[in-house]
Structures are given as structure tokens and as C-alpha cells.
C-alpha positions in Angstrom: 280.8 155.1 153.6 281.8 158.3 151.1 283.2 161.5 152.5 280.6 164.3 151.5 282.6 165.6 148.8 281.5 162.5 147.5 278.2 162.1 148.2 277.7 165.9 147.1 279.0 164.9 143.3 276.9 161.5 143.2 273.8 163.4 144.0 275.0 166.4 142.0 274.2 168.4 145.1 276.3 170.8 147.2 278.3 170.1 150.0 276.2 173.4 152.0 273.2 170.9 151.4 274.2 168.6 152.9 275.4 170.4 156.0 271.7 172.1 155.6 270.1 168.8 156.1 272.6 167.3 159.2 271.3 170.8 160.2 268.1 170.2 160.0 268.4 166.6 161.7 266.6 164.6 158.3 270.9 163.4 158.3 273.9 162.1 160.3 277.2 161.8 159.7 280.2 160.6 160.9 284.2 162.6 161.7 286.6 161.3 160.7 290.3 161.5 162.7 291.1 164.6 159.5 287.6 166.0 160.4 285.8 165.1 157.6 282.5 164.0 157.4 281.0 160.8 155.8 277.9 159.1 155.8 277.2 154.9 156.3 275.3 153.4 153.7 272.0 154.3 155.8 272.3 157.5 155.3 273.0 157.4 152.0 270.3 156.2 151.3 268.5 158.8 153.2 270.0 161.1 150.9 269.1 159.4 148.3 265.5 159.5 149.4 265.5 163.3 150.1 266.5 164.0 146.2 263.7 161.4 144.9 261.7 164.2 147.1 262.9 167.1 145.4 263.2 166.0 142.4 258.8 166.2 143.1 259.0 169.8 143.0 258.5 169.2 147.4 259.4 171.8 149.9 261.8 170.7 151.9 260.2 172.1 155.3 257.4 168.7 153.9 260.6 166.6 153.4 262.4 167.6 156.9 258.9 166.6 159.0 258.9 163.8 157.0 261.4 162.8 158.0 262.0 163.7 162.0 258.1 162.6 162.3 259.3 159.1 160.7 256.1 157.5 160.0 253.9 155.8 157.1 251.4 158.1 158.0 253.6 161.9 157.8 254.5 160.8 153.7 251.5 159.9 153.0 249.7 163.0 154.2 252.9 165.3 152.9 252.7 163.3 149.5 249.0 164.9 149.7 249.7 168.2 150.2 252.3 168.1 147.8 249.7 166.4 145.3 247.2 168.9 145.9 249.2 172.3 145.8 250.3 170.9 142.2 246.9 170.0 141.0 246.5 174.2 141.8 249.4 175.4 139.6 248.5 173.2 136.9 244.7 174.5 137.3 246.3 178.2 136.8 248.5 177.7 134.1 245.5 175.9 132.4 243.3 178.6 133.2 246.0 181.2 131.1 246.8 179.1 128.5 243.4 178.9 127.8 243.1 183.3 128.6 246.4 184.1 126.2 245.0 181.9 123.8 241.4 183.9 123.1 243.9 186.9 123.6 246.1 185.8 120.7 243.3 185.1 118.5 241.8 188.3 119.1 245.0 190.5 118.2 246.4 189.2 115.4 244.8 191.4 113.0 245.6 194.9 116.0 247.7 197.5 113.8 249.0 198.9 117.1 249.4 198.3 121.5 246.2 200.3 122.1 244.2 198.3 119.8 246.4 195.2 121.7 245.0 196.6 125.0 241.6 197.2 123.9 241.1 193.7 123.1 243.2 192.7 126.8 239.8 195.0 128.3 237.7 193.2 126.4 238.8 190.1 127.1 238.8 190.8 130.9 234.8 192.1 130.6 233.8 188.7 129.0 235.0 186.8 131.5 232.1 185.9 134.1 234.6 185.1 137.2 231.8 182.7 138.3 233.5 180.2 135.7 236.4 181.6 135.0 239.3 182.7 138.0 242.0 183.7 135.6 241.6 187.1 136.4 242.0 187.0 140.1 244.9 184.7 139.0 247.0 187.6 136.9 246.7 189.8 140.0 247.3 187.4 142.8 251.7 187.5 142.3 251.9 186.6 145.8 250.2 183.5 145.3 252.0 182.8 141.9 255.1 183.5 141.5 256.1 184.8 145.2 255.4 180.4 146.3 258.3 179.9 143.7 261.1 182.2 145.3 260.9 183.8 141.3 260.9 187.1 142.7 263.6 186.6 145.8 265.5 190.8 146.0 268.8 191.1 147.0 269.2 194.2 149.1 272.1 195.7 151.2 271.1 196.9 154.5 273.1 200.0 155.9 275.2 200.0 159.3 272.5 200.7 162.1 273.2 201.4 165.8 270.7 199.2 167.1 268.9 198.5 170.9 269.0 194.8 171.7 266.8 192.2 173.7 267.5 188.5 174.4 265.6 186.1 175.5 266.4 182.2 176.0 263.4 180.1 177.6 260.8 177.5 175.9 259.3 180.2 174.1 261.6 182.7 173.8 260.0 184.9 171.0 257.0 185.4 173.6 259.4 186.5 176.2 261.1 188.9 174.8 258.3 190.5 173.3 257.1 191.1 176.7 260.3 193.7 177.4 260.6 194.6 174.2 257.0 195.8 172.2 256.7 198.4 175.3 260.1 199.2 175.1 259.4 200.2 171.1 256.0 201.9 171.5 257.0 204.3 175.1 260.0 205.4 173.1 257.7 205.8 169.6 260.5 204.1 168.0 257.8 202.4 165.0 257.2 206.1 164.0 260.3 207.6 163.8 262.5 207.8 160.6 264.3 205.1 159.3 262.8 202.4 161.3 264.4 199.4 161.1 262.9 196.2 163.4 264.9 192.6 163.5 264.6 189.3 165.0 266.5 186.0 165.2 266.9 183.3 167.0 270.6 183.3 169.3 271.1 180.2 169.9 268.9 178.6 167.7 266.5 175.1 168.9 268.8 172.4 169.3 267.6 168.4 169.4 266.6 166.9 172.7 265.8 170.6 174.3 263.1 172.9 174.4 264.8 175.5 174.9 266.7 178.1 172.1 266.7 182.2 172.2 265.6 184.9 170.9 267.3 188.4 170.0 265.3 191.7 168.7 266.6 195.1 167.2 265.5 198.0 166.5 267.2 201.1 165.4 267.1 204.2 168.0 269.5 206.7 167.1 273.4 207.1 167.5 272.8 209.2 170.5 269.6 207.9 172.0 270.6 206.4 176.0 269.8 202.1 175.8 267.9 201.4 179.4 268.4 197.9 181.1 268.1 195.1 180.3 268.3 196.3 176.7 272.0 197.0 175.1 272.6 199.0 172.0 274.6 197.5 169.9 275.8 198.0 166.5 274.9 196.0 163.2 277.5 196.8 160.1 274.9 196.1 157.1 276.3 193.5 154.7 274.1 191.7 151.5 271.2 189.8 151.2 268.4 187.7 149.8 265.5 188.6 150.9 261.4 187.4 150.2 258.5 187.9 152.4 256.7 185.4 154.4 252.9 185.5 156.6 254.2 184.1 160.6 252.6 180.6 159.4 254.8 179.9 156.7 258.2 181.2 157.8 259.6 177.4 158.5 258.9 176.8 155.1 260.1 180.0 153.5 262.9 180.0 155.4 263.8 177.1 153.4 262.3 177.9 150.5 264.7 180.7 150.4 267.6 178.9 151.6 267.6 176.3 148.7 267.2 179.6 146.4 270.5 180.7 148.2 272.5 177.8 147.6 271.1 176.7 144.2 272.2 180.9 142.8 274.8 180.9 140.3 275.6 184.5 141.0 275.6 184.2 145.6 277.0 182.3 148.3 274.7 182.1 151.7 277.3 184.2 154.1 277.9 182.5 157.3 279.8 184.8 158.8 276.8 187.6 159.4 273.9 187.0 160.9 270.3 186.2 159.5 267.5 188.0 160.3 264.1 189.0 160.0 262.7 191.8 159.6 258.7 193.1 161.1 257.7 194.4 157.4 254.1 195.5 158.0 252.9 198.9 160.6 254.2 197.7 163.9 251.2 198.1 166.0 249.1 195.9 164.1 251.6 193.5 163.8 252.2 193.1 167.7 248.0 193.1 168.2 246.9 189.6 170.3 244.0 190.0 167.3 245.9 190.1 164.3 245.9 186.5 163.3 249.7 184.6 162.2 248.1 184.2 159.2 248.1 187.7 158.3 251.2 188.9 160.1 253.9 189.6 157.8 258.1 189.2 158.2 261.0 189.3 155.9 263.1 186.7 156.0 267.0 188.2 155.4 269.8 185.3 154.2 273.4 187.0 154.2 275.6 186.9 150.4 278.4 187.2 149.1 278.5 187.3 145.2 280.6 184.5 143.6 
């Protein structure tokens, strides 16, 4: 049996990472009388397995699915999917290398920046889109940089007054929206200056129970009368790490953002503040049943503090 700090040191990871894996249900510890977490031989082996998969750059959400499903098929499917992602990334960078090599060879004798950019334009014009897709790749920041979370934004949310509604059921997001969305639309809150719209689990899903909670917020003027069953609340604001996510990939993106926060040299996760999901697109488009989840986007906001 090893204490959490000893296990973290052995695998060069943080205590917080181990606690996250426990909360995800892929790791278990026992509590001693003094309150310390301890890991037995089976869970130490599990930590080693998770670390090996992370060293392969496999997303933590996929790793969680492997251990939750607990079958060979889950491991096989996850590895095949990850292999395809790696191959796509390799193709992107091989194409970029070829493109830049050709550009470098052409601008060697350039006398000024204008000639350099002229060469760049010629390179683009010379590419046949049927055979070379580098121009599209270069313009697709979301497909390349975003996936690796190289552009996490550090934002400070201001204090604000919100109208809040919470539902608790097996599908609380939908149940909450049935009350919340008509309220927003009827009062044109999505068209007011300073409009912000947030949601979050409250409480989060728990193992063995299909019931959990979801709460939604929308900003309202300080003097606005919030009708029951909604309630008026004050949000104090705070510092957050933020990244965008399509609804269809929200679980994986949360895992990636949390991993980024845990690995940051400048910030710690602030567990005393609420994690938030903010609607970052036109509200009427977002709630439309005709728009697929893959086209609906949220900003994920994880609270942080400077180290």
C-alpha cells in the first residue's frame, strides 16, 4: 500500500491528477484512519497503465472509457482511433514541412519582406487542391492548434447578477432548458447588452445513479424581477482557463482542459469556484433542435489561481 503522495512521486504526476482519476471512476483508494489515501497493488498497476497510455498521447477521456468499459474491445477501438489521429497529425506536419521547404528555397534570394510574401502567394497559387491540402490545413487553426490546447485563453469573468434555474433528473439539461429557454426568449435577455449564459452540473453525475443535476444562468439587470421558479443570484466572477468545444466532444474537451490546467507552470485549479460552460454562439441557433450537436459550441471555463 502506498500513500497518494508516494504514488504521485513514483509516477511523476500530481496528487490532483490521481484525485481526478478517482473522481472519473477509473481508480480507487482506501482511506486510513488519519485520512490519507492509499493505493493497493491492483490500483498501483492501474496507475501505471493509465500513465503508459498518457505517454502515448491518448486523450484522458478515451482512457477513462477504456477502464470504465473494461473490455478488450474498448482498448482495441480506442487504440485504433488514436492511431488514426496520430496518422492524420503526421500527414499534416509532413505536408507543412514540404510546403515550407519549398517556400524557403524560393525566398533565399529575396531582398525584402514584400518579395517573401510574393513568393508565399505564388506557392499557394501553385498548389493543386486535388493533391495538396496544405492551404486548408494552414487556415484550419481549430483542427490543428485547438485540439492540442495550444490556445487556451486566460479570462477574468466579471461579477454579475444572474437568473438561475436547476433541474435534477436522468436528463437534467433538457429538463432545465424546458423552463430556462422560454424565459430567456420571452424577456429578450439574449439581446441585452452584457448578455452571458452559463450552465454546469449541480450535482455532478455519481456512479450507480442515473440522476444528477444541471443548473443554468443568464445575466439580468440588477433591478430585474426574476419570477419563480427561477431565482436571482450574485456571481462574484473570477479567473478562468477557457477553451471552446462542440457539444459532441464536450466530455473529452473537459478532460483536455483539466489536464492542461493541472500541467500548467503558472496556474493551479481553483476548486473553490464553480466550473462553467458558456454558450458562445447565437442563443437561438444554439437551442434549435434542427442544429446538430456537432455544430453547437460552448466555452468551457475552469477556475484557476496564479501559483
